[in-house]
C-alpha atoms as one frame of an Amber mdcrd trajectory, in Angstrom:
protein
 132.164 -46.941  70.243 130.344 -43.482  70.737 131.062 -41.585  73.891 127.427
 -42.089  74.922 128.063 -46.238  74.926 131.464 -45.625  76.498 129.574 -43.703
  79.177 127.198 -46.202  79.653 129.465 -49.392  80.213 131.606 -47.563  82.484
 128.558 -46.612  84.821 127.585 -50.436  84.542 131.156 -51.633  85.765 131.367
 -48.782  88.378 127.645 -49.352  90.332 128.630 -51.944  92.508 131.979 -50.093
  93.746 129.718 -46.942  94.128 127.345 -48.613  96.295 128.913 -51.320  98.111
 129.924 -49.199 100.797 126.626 -47.314 101.450 127.427 -46.516 105.188 130.851
 -45.225 104.139 128.982 -42.899 101.480 126.700 -41.747 104.625 129.783 -41.063
 106.727 132.034 -39.324 104.137 132.583 -35.304 104.343 132.112 -33.091 101.494
 134.774 -34.851  99.586 133.338 -37.965 100.114 131.553 -38.187  96.610 134.933
 -37.044  95.028 136.436 -40.498  96.970 133.646 -42.520  95.167 134.033 -40.893
  91.812 137.937 -41.699  92.267 137.036 -45.503  92.243 136.044 -45.072  88.279
 138.649 -45.122  85.828 139.678 -41.549  85.269 139.965 -40.756  81.557 140.498
 -37.353  79.616 137.912 -36.986  76.985 137.701 -34.507  74.402 135.182 -36.761
  72.515 132.302 -35.131  70.431 129.142 -36.359  69.235 126.377 -35.686  66.801
 125.368 -32.145  67.842 121.761 -32.783  67.017 120.677 -36.253  67.570 121.662
 -37.867  71.047 122.593 -41.347  70.658 120.235 -43.835  72.191 121.463 -46.045
  74.871 119.859 -48.857  76.741 118.338 -48.626  80.337 121.042 -49.390  83.193
 119.981 -51.798  85.913 121.168 -50.584  89.024 122.018 -51.979  92.171 119.425
 -51.946  94.960 121.644 -50.467  97.667 120.634 -46.902  98.321 122.920 -43.876
  98.241 123.511 -41.441 101.055 120.640 -39.070 102.101 122.602 -36.096 100.860
 123.600 -37.734  97.655 120.936 -35.582  95.280 122.379 -32.356  96.803 126.010
 -33.295  96.241 125.604 -34.828  92.824 123.392 -31.601  91.530 126.378 -29.457
  92.763 128.860 -31.512  91.143 126.997 -31.906  87.916 126.528 -28.137  87.837
 130.009 -27.224  88.484 130.869 -29.865  85.716 128.729 -28.316  83.148 130.070
 -24.877  83.874 133.734 -26.065  83.322 132.337 -27.816  80.170 130.587 -24.638
  78.905 133.505 -22.268  79.518 136.067 -24.448  78.505 135.212 -23.418  74.797
 133.964 -19.697  75.282 137.832 -18.625  75.010 138.168 -20.827  72.033 140.142
 -23.666  73.713 138.457 -27.009  72.970 140.525 -28.847  75.954 138.822 -29.841
  79.239 139.916 -28.417  82.437 142.076 -30.604  84.577 139.930 -30.251  87.568
 137.058 -31.575  85.418 135.841 -34.930  86.330 136.040 -38.223  83.669 132.817
 -37.429  81.682 132.176 -41.406  82.388 131.848 -40.716  85.902 129.966 -37.555
  85.331 127.274 -39.590  83.406 127.233 -41.922  86.005 126.352 -39.384  88.740
 123.664 -38.258  86.356 122.287 -41.619  85.617 122.004 -42.799  89.320 120.604
 -39.538  90.404 117.878 -39.627  87.929 117.519 -43.319  89.126 117.430 -42.805
  92.813 116.358 -39.285  93.474 112.476 -37.593  93.578 111.080 -35.407  90.975
 111.534 -32.357  92.833 115.326 -33.221  93.022 115.408 -33.635  89.037 113.387
 -30.179  88.997 116.021 -28.658  90.881 118.730 -30.089  89.060 117.132 -29.257
  85.548 116.420 -25.436  86.621 120.029 -25.377  87.979 121.561 -26.537  84.819
 119.000 -23.991  83.121 120.508 -21.387  85.072 123.876 -22.322  84.219 123.373
 -22.651  80.380 122.095 -19.062  80.421 125.114 -17.870  82.367 127.553 -19.567
  80.091 125.308 -18.450  76.948 125.593 -14.499  78.239 129.565 -15.493  78.640
 130.274 -16.680  75.121 128.174 -13.614  73.435 129.524 -11.108  75.449 132.342
 -10.691  73.196 130.100 -10.088  70.383 128.571  -7.075  72.446 132.151  -5.718
  72.944 132.682  -5.030  69.113 129.302  -4.039  68.109 130.959  -0.367  67.697
 133.118  -2.002  64.605 130.744  -1.012  61.789 133.650  -0.011  59.304 135.210
  -1.783  56.805 134.196  -4.814  54.929 136.902  -6.769  56.478 135.882  -5.731
  59.957 132.156  -7.042  59.150 133.193 -10.220  57.537 135.745 -10.480  60.779
 132.864 -10.120  63.161 130.699 -12.914  61.422 133.745 -14.959  61.459 133.974
 -14.423  65.112 130.076 -15.378  65.481 130.664 -18.472  63.558 133.435 -19.599
  65.656 131.487 -18.975  69.014 128.708 -20.675  67.519 130.707 -23.666  66.597
 132.308 -23.866  70.174 128.855 -23.606  71.965 127.783 -26.531  69.838 130.846
 -28.588  70.798 130.387 -27.628  74.435 126.784 -28.079  74.519 127.014 -31.702
  72.790 129.367 -32.888  75.549 126.775 -31.656  78.300 124.459 -33.225  76.388
 126.122 -36.558  76.294 126.992 -36.320  80.032 123.035 -35.548  81.097 121.395
 -37.909  78.643 119.952 -39.987  81.513 118.107 -36.837  82.358 117.233 -36.136
  78.773 115.832 -39.920  78.882 113.950 -39.742  81.982 112.119 -36.437  80.967
 111.168 -38.111  77.637 109.810 -41.520  79.576 107.682 -39.084  81.713 106.618
 -37.216  78.792 107.419 -33.802  79.933 109.936 -33.165  77.143 109.220 -30.731
  74.464 110.765 -29.948  71.217 111.812 -26.282  70.779 108.830 -24.339  70.333
 107.646 -23.240  66.844 107.098 -19.583  68.142 110.953 -19.717  68.432 111.064
 -18.893  64.789 109.002 -15.721  65.136 110.919 -14.578  68.232 107.577 -15.048
  70.318 109.095 -18.081  72.707 109.078 -17.379  76.519 110.870 -18.870  79.623
 108.198 -21.520  80.234 108.516 -22.352  76.608 111.744 -24.017  77.406 111.071
 -25.424  81.033 111.012 -29.130  79.562 113.071 -28.882  76.685 115.897 -31.497
  76.007 119.459 -30.267  77.599 120.473 -29.796  73.174 117.255 -28.021  72.525
 117.298 -25.688  75.662 121.097 -25.209  74.982 120.053 -23.635  71.602 117.267
 -21.950  72.443 118.929 -19.850  75.074 121.848 -19.167  72.679 119.257 -18.083
  69.951 117.618 -15.696  72.424 120.536 -14.441  73.525 121.799 -13.517  69.850
 118.142 -13.099  68.334 116.068 -11.891  70.980 118.570  -9.568  71.724 118.080
  -6.423  69.399 121.378  -4.948  69.525 122.949  -8.206  68.554 120.245  -9.229
  66.196 120.558  -6.263  64.293 124.398  -6.194  64.114 123.931  -9.735  63.139
 121.546  -9.389  60.125 123.072  -6.275  59.140 126.273  -7.271  58.591 124.936
 -10.639  56.977 123.192  -8.430  54.324 126.036  -6.259  53.962 128.555  -9.283
  53.525 125.954 -11.000  50.702 125.685  -7.128  49.124 130.011  -7.148  48.998
 129.484 -10.411  47.301 126.973  -8.767  44.852 129.451  -6.575  44.245 132.337
  -9.348  43.678 134.222  -7.576  46.180 134.661 -10.704  48.836 134.047 -14.260
  48.890 131.541 -15.206  51.804 129.700 -18.369  50.500 131.561 -20.731  52.832
 131.230 -18.659  56.048 127.552 -17.814  55.164 126.643 -21.676  55.028 127.930
 -21.935  58.591 125.983 -18.971  60.073 123.041 -19.900  58.054 123.081 -23.529
  59.862 122.890 -21.562  63.140 119.918 -20.092  62.022 118.448 -23.177  60.959
 119.303 -24.838  63.969 118.020 -22.034  66.216 114.602 -22.412  64.131 115.051
 -18.712  62.956 115.133 -19.570  59.117 112.153 -17.032  58.207 114.077 -14.260
  60.245 117.399 -14.449  58.261 115.545 -14.984  54.930 113.397 -11.653  55.537
 116.486  -9.850  56.230 118.111 -10.954  53.043 114.810 -10.378  51.061 115.214
  -6.751  52.349 118.302  -6.273  51.778 118.051  -7.984  48.402 115.123  -5.046
  47.591 117.204  -1.936  48.883 120.710  -3.437  47.004 118.670  -3.590  43.602
 116.752  -0.712  44.045 119.674   1.819  44.115 121.695  -0.284  41.594 119.192
  -0.562  39.105 118.049   3.299  39.511 122.130   4.100  38.628 122.142   1.608
  35.594 118.865   2.601  33.832 119.984   5.913  33.443 123.589   4.763  32.625
 122.690   2.102  30.095 121.039   1.834  26.665 117.676  -0.222  26.868 119.699
  -3.200  24.949 122.421  -3.069  27.569 120.395  -2.730  30.568 118.010  -6.169
  29.127 121.386  -7.809  29.262 122.555  -6.522  32.851 119.006  -7.104  34.226
 118.790 -11.096  32.871 122.861 -11.486  34.260 121.881  -9.630  37.704 118.664
 -12.233  38.043 120.398 -15.447  36.987 123.129 -14.240  39.734 120.172 -13.806
  42.114 118.786 -16.994  41.803 121.805 -19.045  41.984 122.744 -16.797  45.092
 119.743 -17.496  46.518 120.244 -21.412  46.692 122.984 -20.888  49.453 122.099
 -17.700  50.900 118.584 -18.534  51.798 117.017 -21.379  53.900 113.559 -21.593
  52.996 112.024 -22.024  49.393 109.782 -19.287  50.039 112.600 -16.913  51.116
 114.532 -17.851  47.665 111.468 -17.047  45.520 110.876 -13.755  47.587 114.376
 -12.768  47.128 114.524 -13.476  43.310 111.074 -11.728  43.299 112.535  -8.711
  45.065 115.713  -8.600  42.380 112.932  -9.001  39.078 110.508  -6.395  40.933
 112.991  -3.641  41.155 115.027  -4.870  37.865 112.187  -5.368  35.662 108.984
  -4.454  36.980 109.773  -0.899  37.999 111.709  -0.149  34.616 109.569  -2.289
  32.185 108.553   0.947  30.296 112.202   1.577  29.306 112.751  -2.183  28.421
 109.820  -1.916  26.158 110.957   1.330  24.794 113.946  -0.130  23.544 112.292
  -3.070  21.621 112.386  -1.385  18.440 116.093  -0.867  18.856 116.417  -4.771
  19.918 114.625  -6.001  16.641 116.462  -3.462  14.003 119.980  -4.494  15.458
 119.037  -7.809  15.221 119.795  -8.867  18.737 117.822 -11.988  19.005 119.664
 -13.106  21.935 118.818 -10.207  23.850 115.670 -10.206  22.279 114.924 -13.633
  23.920 116.193 -12.251  27.005 113.671  -9.233  26.890 110.816 -11.870  26.380
 111.762 -13.712  29.415 111.818 -10.774  31.735 109.019  -9.326  30.775 107.093
 -12.549  30.757 108.150 -13.037  34.310 106.276  -9.979  35.419 103.144 -10.826
  33.356 103.437  -7.852  30.743 103.716 -10.014  27.586 100.556  -8.207  26.202
 102.625  -4.690  26.106 105.494  -6.637  24.731 103.005  -8.040  22.071 101.719
  -4.480  21.296 105.177  -2.973  20.827 106.275  -5.966  18.843 102.976  -5.119
  16.456 103.930  -1.732  16.281 107.189  -2.304  15.112 105.889  -4.679  12.354
 103.359  -2.248  11.346 105.686   0.899  11.222 108.286  -1.010   9.337 106.068
  -2.848   6.869 103.977   0.161   6.068 107.336   2.308   5.177 108.022  -0.566
   2.676 104.922  -0.808   0.927 104.455   3.216   0.891 108.014   3.374  -1.024
 106.649   3.902  -4.289 109.892   4.575  -5.775 110.790   1.183  -5.214 107.681
  -0.651  -6.126 109.926  -3.264  -8.283 111.658  -4.320  -5.297 108.471  -4.051
  -2.731 108.122  -7.715  -2.718 111.655  -9.077  -2.355 111.817  -6.708   0.474
 108.839  -7.695   2.174 109.865 -11.517   1.962 113.200 -10.454   3.590 111.393
  -8.582   6.166 109.030 -11.414   6.810 111.845 -13.780   6.922 113.491 -11.793
   9.652 110.174 -11.431  11.683 109.812 -15.067  11.588 113.210 -15.431  12.972
 112.417 -12.850  15.717 109.157 -14.749  16.638 111.005 -18.141  16.491 114.236
 -17.114  18.196 113.418 -14.319  20.105 109.571 -14.749  21.380 109.857 -18.606
  21.431 107.189 -19.615  18.950 104.737 -17.912  21.376 101.261 -18.283  19.758
 100.098 -14.835  20.569 102.939 -13.203  18.910 102.681 -15.443  15.538  98.799
 -13.783  15.546 100.484 -10.719  16.225 102.664 -10.979  13.325  99.756 -12.173
  11.392  97.334  -9.656  11.808  99.798  -6.667  11.450 101.287  -7.902   8.204
  97.458  -7.523   7.144  97.559  -4.192   8.471 100.282  -2.855   6.475 100.033
  -4.865   3.303  96.836  -3.243   2.448  98.068   0.607   3.229  98.048   0.408
  -0.513  94.859  -1.502  -1.107  95.394  -2.798  -4.656  99.290  -2.350  -5.241
 100.822  -5.268  -2.898  98.437  -7.536  -4.730  99.284  -6.433  -8.298 103.048
  -6.565  -7.601 102.688 -10.260  -5.908 101.220 -11.427  -8.901 104.314  -9.799
 -10.880 106.505 -11.499  -8.513 105.349 -14.816  -9.138 105.270 -14.377 -12.812
 108.981 -13.697 -12.784 109.844 -16.427 -10.576 107.815 -18.959 -12.418 109.597
 -17.731 -15.878 113.157 -17.630 -14.171 112.802 -19.663 -10.961 114.657 -22.738
 -11.380 117.695 -21.021 -13.711 118.298 -19.343 -10.536 117.804 -21.174  -7.754
 116.817 -25.106  -6.917 113.154 -26.589  -7.248 113.113 -26.670  -3.377 114.128
 -23.040  -3.163 111.463 -22.156  -6.012 108.955 -23.914  -3.825 109.870 -22.123
  -0.697 109.432 -18.797  -2.383 106.122 -19.769  -4.098 105.019 -20.310  -0.325
 106.073 -17.394   1.207 104.778 -15.042  -1.856 101.544 -17.068  -1.048 101.589
 -16.219   2.412 101.808 -12.503   1.491  98.918 -12.821  -0.703  97.105 -14.273
   2.059  97.185 -11.235   3.776  95.881  -8.909   0.929  92.071  -7.973   0.800
  92.391  -7.216  -3.263  92.641 -10.996  -4.155  90.491  -9.880  -7.236  93.590
  -7.687  -8.409  95.860 -10.482  -7.862  93.851 -12.645  -9.814  93.424 -10.381
 -12.961  97.246  -9.784 -13.110  98.074 -12.875 -12.321  95.894 -14.209 -14.924
  97.329 -12.077 -17.642 101.069 -13.083 -16.988 100.155 -16.768 -16.568  98.460
 -16.461 -20.262 101.511 -14.883 -21.652 103.663 -17.801 -19.873 101.480 -20.395
 -21.618 101.545 -18.606 -25.064 105.167 -17.734 -25.110 106.205 -20.939 -23.441
 108.112 -19.163 -20.921 107.440 -21.319 -17.922 110.634 -22.293 -16.348 109.006
 -25.485 -14.885 105.516 -26.869 -15.749 105.694 -28.701 -12.357 105.980 -25.526
 -10.516 103.188 -23.989 -12.618 100.760 -27.016 -11.492 102.205 -26.742  -7.984
 101.231 -22.935  -7.917  97.814 -23.562  -8.920  96.871 -26.269  -6.588  98.489
 -23.965  -3.760  96.017 -21.210  -5.282  93.142 -23.439  -5.425  93.606 -24.734
  -1.781  93.975 -20.740  -0.678  91.185 -19.167  -2.558  89.148 -22.315  -3.513
  88.386 -24.039  -7.291  86.615 -21.043  -8.716  89.466 -18.884  -8.348  91.891
 -21.125 -10.676  88.812 -22.378 -13.077  89.812 -19.812 -15.915  93.508 -20.830
 -15.635  92.886 -24.482 -16.020  90.451 -24.022 -18.749  93.522 -21.847 -20.338
  95.821 -24.880 -19.965  93.038 -26.963 -21.698  92.984 -24.549 -24.341  96.652
 -24.821 -25.054  96.298 -28.723 -25.201  93.229 -28.805 -27.445  95.026 -26.205
 -29.452  98.230 -28.868 -30.063  96.184 -31.059 -31.168  94.649 -29.020 -33.604
  98.157 -28.072 -34.930  98.853 -31.613 -35.319  95.739 -32.244 -37.243  96.845
 -29.085 -39.428 100.261 -30.451 -40.282  99.185 -33.727 -41.465  96.419 -31.685
 -43.732  99.233 -29.288 -44.694 101.456 -32.244 -45.779  98.737 -34.192 -47.428
  98.014 -30.858 -49.724 101.622 -30.286 -50.548 101.639 -33.962 -51.689  98.486
 -33.537 -53.700  99.837 -30.256 -55.151 103.268 -31.192 -55.464 104.124 -27.888
 -53.749 107.068 -27.227 -51.884 107.466 -26.679 -48.196 107.502 -23.411 -46.653
 111.096 -22.124 -45.180 109.479 -22.301 -41.973 107.367 -24.227 -39.381 104.052
 -22.347 -38.592 102.663 -23.095 -35.039  99.060 -21.438 -34.231  97.599 -21.237
 -30.648  93.716 -21.191 -31.141  92.025 -20.190 -27.961  88.669 -19.498 -26.775
  88.520 -15.852 -26.287  86.057 -15.880 -23.329  88.540 -17.943 -21.275  91.555
 -15.630 -21.814  92.457 -12.034 -20.984  91.601  -9.490 -23.616  94.788  -7.591
 -25.310  94.792  -4.463 -27.923  94.087  -5.761 -31.470  97.601  -4.003 -32.965
  97.724  -4.188 -36.613 100.709  -5.251 -38.498 101.808  -5.726 -42.175 103.061
  -9.458 -42.424 105.633 -10.409 -44.900 104.089 -12.137 -47.927 105.297 -15.907
 -46.486 104.123 -15.164 -43.368 100.803 -13.561 -44.733 100.378 -16.700 -46.851
 101.102 -19.193 -44.336  98.387 -17.521 -41.796  95.624 -17.363 -44.786  96.126
 -21.196 -45.538  95.584 -21.962 -41.707  92.421 -19.793 -41.735  91.106 -21.562
 -44.649  91.814 -25.099 -42.908  90.304 -23.647 -39.790  86.973 -22.136 -41.296
  86.511 -25.462 -43.304  86.569 -27.686 -40.157  84.775 -25.181 -37.894  82.225
 -23.474 -39.833  80.514 -20.113 -38.479  83.592 -19.661 -36.392  85.854 -16.462
 -36.986  89.779 -16.445 -35.780  91.120 -12.739 -34.790  94.503 -12.560 -35.020
  96.902 -11.459 -31.984  99.917 -10.566 -33.427 101.163  -9.154 -30.281 101.416
 -12.332 -28.578 103.313 -13.994 -31.693 106.979 -15.170 -31.804 109.465 -15.903
 -34.631 112.923 -18.084 -34.569 115.158 -16.365 -37.215 118.221 -17.816 -38.238
 120.550 -14.863 -39.010 124.315 -14.657 -40.391 126.321 -12.287 -38.641 129.792
 -11.194 -40.387 132.048 -11.512 -36.852 129.358 -13.496 -34.676 128.539 -16.030
 -37.365 125.141 -17.868 -37.597 122.760 -17.538 -34.635 119.234 -18.167 -33.857
 117.334 -15.198 -33.046 114.307 -15.580 -30.771 111.996 -12.496 -31.346 108.169
 -11.179 -31.180 106.489 -11.302 -34.461 106.787  -7.237 -34.517 110.533  -7.663
 -34.274 110.770 -10.486 -36.555 108.836  -8.313 -39.316 110.902  -5.492 -38.766
 114.302  -7.480 -39.199 113.066  -9.068 -42.339 113.111  -5.517 -43.788 116.661
  -5.705 -43.685 117.038  -8.788 -46.194 116.860  -7.376 -49.064 119.400  -4.266
 -48.283 122.678  -4.186 -49.347 125.301  -4.279 -46.476 125.708  -1.136 -45.060
 122.492   0.147 -46.364 120.100   1.914 -44.009 116.390   2.282 -43.507 115.007
   5.396 -41.667 112.299   5.220 -38.897 109.908   6.660 -41.374 110.303   4.110
 -44.068 110.356   1.166 -41.445 106.900   2.645 -39.969 105.571   2.727 -43.375
 106.577  -0.937 -44.138 105.424  -2.369 -40.975 101.958  -0.642 -40.799 102.947
  -0.530 -36.822 101.515   2.393 -34.815 103.872   4.913 -33.298 104.099   3.786
 -30.028 104.524   0.181 -30.770 107.342   0.572 -33.533 109.633   2.891 -31.066
 109.332   0.297 -28.790 110.283  -2.694 -30.864 113.271  -0.570 -32.268 114.172
   0.474 -28.699 114.395  -3.258 -27.938 116.395  -4.152 -31.425 118.956  -1.247
 -31.334 119.201   0.246 -27.771 118.680  -2.618 -25.230 121.764  -4.430 -24.082
 124.848  -4.514 -26.047 124.821  -8.664 -26.645 121.333  -8.150 -28.176 121.502
  -5.025 -30.658 121.387  -6.892 -34.047 120.406  -3.032 -35.296 122.392   0.205
 -35.404 120.792   3.187 -34.721 122.024   6.759 -36.057 122.991   8.921 -34.012
 123.290   6.469 -30.938 120.882   7.020 -28.002 118.491   5.326 -25.924 115.384
   6.953 -27.244 114.025   6.690 -30.751 113.190   9.911 -32.835 111.490  10.011
 -36.193 114.644  11.159 -37.611 116.533   8.151 -36.836 118.343   5.920 -38.999
 118.885   1.781 -38.815 121.252  -0.511 -40.244 122.107  -4.235 -39.495 124.606
  -4.699 -37.192 127.760  -6.369 -38.686 129.784  -5.922 -35.458 127.307  -7.842
 -33.439 129.132 -10.017 -30.739 127.142 -12.698 -28.563 128.899 -15.978 -27.653
 125.504 -17.735 -27.290 124.037 -19.751 -30.249 120.490 -18.876 -29.451 119.577
 -15.335 -28.530 116.258 -14.258 -27.339 115.112 -10.745 -27.650 111.298 -11.003
 -27.178 111.586 -10.024 -23.402 109.656  -6.852 -24.381 106.698  -9.199 -24.777
 106.527 -10.146 -21.268 106.818  -6.494 -20.167 103.691  -4.754 -19.332 103.070
  -1.299 -20.856 101.161   1.385 -18.937  98.120   1.049 -20.878  97.914  -2.498
 -20.317  98.473  -1.918 -16.825  95.926   0.684 -16.715  93.367  -1.577 -18.992
  93.898  -4.319 -16.040  93.093  -2.178 -13.215  90.193  -0.873 -15.173  88.669
  -4.288 -15.712  89.025  -4.993 -12.104  87.058  -2.005 -11.026  84.262  -2.750
 -13.667  84.204  -6.327 -12.282  83.789  -5.017  -8.766  80.893  -3.016  -9.503
  79.232  -5.985 -11.295  80.219  -8.373  -8.208  78.569  -5.713  -6.027  75.568
  -5.568  -7.842  75.159  -9.070  -8.112  75.689  -9.901  -4.304  73.373  -7.117
  -3.504  70.476  -8.512  -5.893  71.263 -12.331  -4.188  70.549 -10.714  -1.040
  67.540  -8.713  -2.227  65.870 -11.864  -3.719  66.535 -13.831  -0.648  65.243
 -11.406   2.201  62.581  -9.443  -0.026  62.841  -6.655   2.014  65.911  -5.413
   4.381  67.062  -2.335   6.203  69.862  -0.531   4.658  72.384  -1.168   7.346
  71.821  -5.260   7.353  72.101  -5.129   3.088  75.597  -3.273   3.587  76.463
  -6.023   6.079  75.447  -8.948   4.098  76.849  -7.518   0.740  80.194  -6.984
   2.693  80.163 -10.481   3.931  80.025 -12.058   0.691  82.505  -9.999  -1.200
  85.184  -9.675   1.838  87.390 -12.876   0.486  87.630 -11.041  -2.714  88.235
  -7.611  -1.876  87.521  -4.656   0.364  85.076  -1.777  -0.576  84.257   1.332
   1.041  80.385   1.998   2.083  80.240   5.061  -0.285  80.919   2.820  -2.762
  78.428   0.460  -1.853  75.563   3.136  -1.583  76.527   3.910  -5.338  75.749
   0.335  -6.258  72.372   0.531  -4.175  71.423   3.874  -6.298  72.315   2.172
  -9.369  70.312  -0.798  -8.813  67.210   1.292  -7.709  67.782   2.886 -11.432
  67.516  -0.340 -13.126  64.413  -1.313 -11.074  66.356  -4.013  -9.385  64.788
  -2.730  -6.024  62.945   0.476  -4.356  62.658   2.303  -1.419  59.737   1.234
   0.933  57.515   4.430   1.500  56.696   5.188   5.145  59.908   2.924   6.324
  62.858   5.050   6.703  65.982   3.363   5.129  64.178   0.191   3.792  64.523
  -1.583   0.665  62.051  -4.197  -1.330  63.144  -6.429  -4.033  61.475  -5.877
  -7.631  60.984  -9.253  -9.240
């Protein structure tokens, strides 16, 4: 049973005793009221109730006997005196009721009967008297706080002061709860009469007046008076808020534990309706604290360490705001104040540290940087810094001419790292992905043609040896990544030409590591550049397939001829690839004197082909030919050597020599008919390459071949493999081939520009100079980029060829000439 319920039952039981002797009450002295009160059962009560929600009780049905005439005055005096004792009992920290205090049940009964039988004027007097008493008591409670106002020293003193405030508040609430329960009938009467109001909303901003709480409930009246004693008093309000702010600052410095104490004090502000006052003070303190701390930290920490510090501080402030502040707006404002001081004010220095963060591969800190910069709406600046980093570091790779052979590998490693940066550091933000693409396109084209050429050569190397050094999945991934680099290049025609040349060698020399990988790459290129891009490559594959059918036919023809002539079979198998010259790259025609056996076999095949295809001619490309030679070494035993035709022709010269016999460089040149450059390359590969492939010995030893050198068969040759490939020289591109390929591309570009201009002129008939340039650039931009000066030269060529002319009287206008 609650205190209010107990008071109600006691009041009902004592009504008859209180009013049965009405005449006795009238004749009683000043102490007569006490005599009547003595008739009720006295019980000491220290019970408390819910401090915020009074218990609802049933209405009391009083007896009809009227009280004495001066009952209201005596009852008011008694109630005011009792309220004074209730409020003063806790002001000193003691929770025990004074011995002279009447039983609470009796006080409740007095209040009930006073409300029932007194006039509104009497009740107004009672309310005003109670209000004065509560104000006096509140002043007594807060007097001790004023007495300690000069104690501004240590952290301990501040916490001690706040602890005292919390104790005073707790005692006030306990005492006020007893007063509220005793005066509950008065509260109910005011409520029924419609004169009770809640705590004014203006209390929260410190604007309430005395009239505001003229008809507050007893509980709300007590809170309102106490709140104005504390928070309307300028000195006490400043002391309270400054100490709270100081305590929270000490928590930030990890010097004290204050959380539980703050919860009690914050609850006081909440009940007093001063939530925004507390929140505003804490937000202001947050701003001041981080203004000073961030200024010191930005000077002492590196940008990388500052990011870690700022992120940690903001997270701490977010957690702290949950128990420090009372409103959601206050929590947001406090975190925003910390973020403004920690991040917004120092954003430029944070951004300046981005290159170091990326270079150091600090992806976790990079993610924190992203979140910090995002929180202050400066992601465009972060993207710009990120893009500049990519362009700077990417250009350093592309422009490092001494490491051209490593360029694509380095670019792929760089791209993989930047992919990780975007994925982990920037949370796969679409804008950062686009910034990455745009930046790669910028630096990859710093050397317009070279990256495209090297991508083609990189793909050639992977398609020749890929599945020998990596799994099919790894090879496929590598091809995809290289194709992404290709996508960034503008010189796609340069890539196409080099890729086609290397593709041709892989087909002719049967050096593709995987036919599936070759087909997959063709499909990727077709999807990327369109079917016209791969048309020649697909035609080359068909040529090889048709050539295989032709060789099957020749083998049947040769076998029949041997049977008819009863001639023996050759000591070797001949395989010829007959290709359509228009579909294949052009190669230099290098003369070589074949051995008698090889020459005879070539003549027989040529005769077969001419009889089968009258009017067609064969042009032998011995530079692309290969031989498989079985050789007996004294120490290594029998080995199968895979060599180029030129290497094979040189090696067969040693078949007729006695052991230890030598051939001079001049002798070899005379017998093979090879030009000096090609012969020296060939001899270098046979005698100066890696030790396991040196089938010849050069005298004197050295890396270069000179006219005075001599060569002999290497009897000391050692190699554990049965099949040894020495024809890598065929796959290496000579400087002449490199130059020839580039010139071929440049010539094609000029023709493509001319064709594009003619198409536009033919469609438009007449066109302005600037418009013609724009449309030509638009037509060729998918294959290569070109300077305006080059386009102007093309226009002059077309004028000379009479494809167009300048229109007289119209400056900068051209006319198409049919």
